[in-house]
C-alpha positions as CSV (number, residue, x, y, z in Angstrom):
1,X,-21.6,-34.5,-96.7
2,X,-23.1,-32.0,-94.3
3,X,-22.1,-28.0,-96.5
4,X,-21.0,-27.1,-93.5
5,X,-18.4,-29.8,-93.0
6,X,-17.1,-29.5,-96.3
7,X,-17.0,-25.5,-95.9
8,X,-14.7,-26.1,-92.9
9,X,-12.2,-29.0,-94.6
10,X,-11.9,-26.9,-97.1
11,X,-10.6,-23.9,-94.2
12,X,-13.1,-21.8,-94.6
13,X,-15.4,-20.1,-92.1
14,X,-19.3,-19.8,-92.2
15,X,-20.7,-16.5,-91.0
16,X,-24.1,-16.7,-89.2
17,X,-25.5,-13.8,-88.0
18,X,-28.8,-13.8,-85.6
19,X,-30.8,-10.7,-85.1
20,X,-33.2,-10.1,-82.0
21,X,-35.1,-7.6,-80.1
22,X,-37.3,-9.0,-77.7
23,X,-37.2,-11.5,-74.6
24,X,-39.3,-14.3,-76.4
25,X,-36.9,-14.0,-79.6
26,X,-33.8,-14.4,-77.1
27,X,-36.1,-17.5,-75.4
28,X,-36.1,-19.2,-78.7
29,X,-33.1,-18.5,-80.3
30,X,-30.4,-18.9,-77.6
31,X,-30.2,-22.9,-77.5
32,X,-29.6,-22.5,-81.3
33,X,-26.9,-19.9,-81.0
34,X,-25.5,-21.8,-78.3
35,X,-25.5,-24.8,-80.3
36,X,-24.5,-23.5,-83.5
37,X,-21.2,-21.6,-81.4
38,X,-19.6,-25.0,-81.2
39,X,-19.5,-26.6,-85.2
40,X,-16.2,-25.8,-86.3
41,X,-16.2,-23.9,-89.1
42,X,-19.1,-21.3,-88.2
43,X,-18.7,-18.1,-86.8
44,X,-21.6,-17.2,-85.3
45,X,-22.8,-13.3,-83.9
46,X,-25.4,-12.1,-82.3
47,X,-27.0,-8.8,-83.4
48,X,-29.3,-6.9,-81.0
49,X,-32.2,-4.5,-82.2
50,X,-32.7,-2.7,-79.2
51,X,-36.3,-3.0,-79.4
52,X,-36.7,-4.4,-75.6
53,X,-33.4,-4.3,-74.3
54,X,-34.1,-3.9,-70.7
55,X,-36.1,-7.4,-71.3
56,X,-33.7,-8.6,-73.9
57,X,-29.9,-7.9,-71.9
58,X,-30.9,-9.9,-68.7
59,X,-32.5,-12.8,-70.7
60,X,-28.9,-12.7,-72.9
61,X,-26.9,-12.4,-69.4
62,X,-29.2,-15.5,-68.3
63,X,-27.4,-17.9,-71.5
64,X,-23.9,-16.3,-71.4
65,X,-24.7,-14.2,-74.8
66,X,-22.9,-11.0,-75.3
67,X,-23.7,-9.0,-78.4
68,X,-21.2,-8.4,-81.1
69,X,-23.3,-5.6,-82.1
70,X,-26.2,-2.9,-81.1
71,X,-29.0,-1.4,-83.6
72,X,-30.0,0.9,-81.4
73,X,-33.4,1.2,-83.1
74,X,-35.4,2.5,-80.2
75,X,-33.2,5.2,-79.3
76,X,-34.1,8.7,-79.6
77,X,-37.5,9.8,-80.9
78,X,-38.6,6.3,-81.8
79,X,-42.0,4.9,-80.5
């Protein structure tokens, strides 16, 4: 039996955090995020590193994905 199905039958929730920071990562992971979000018993959360925010967020918006967390690793004096 699928471990996720078994966990869901027990009433537990499996948490999945997807961390991304670039446009290519968003393009590759968006279908995975959207499909995983459909699975009962699986809670998917998205974390944006802020690495290339100006390119990442428009791509996420295309897929109607809103990050749950923003790390802002490129804020301030970071290069």
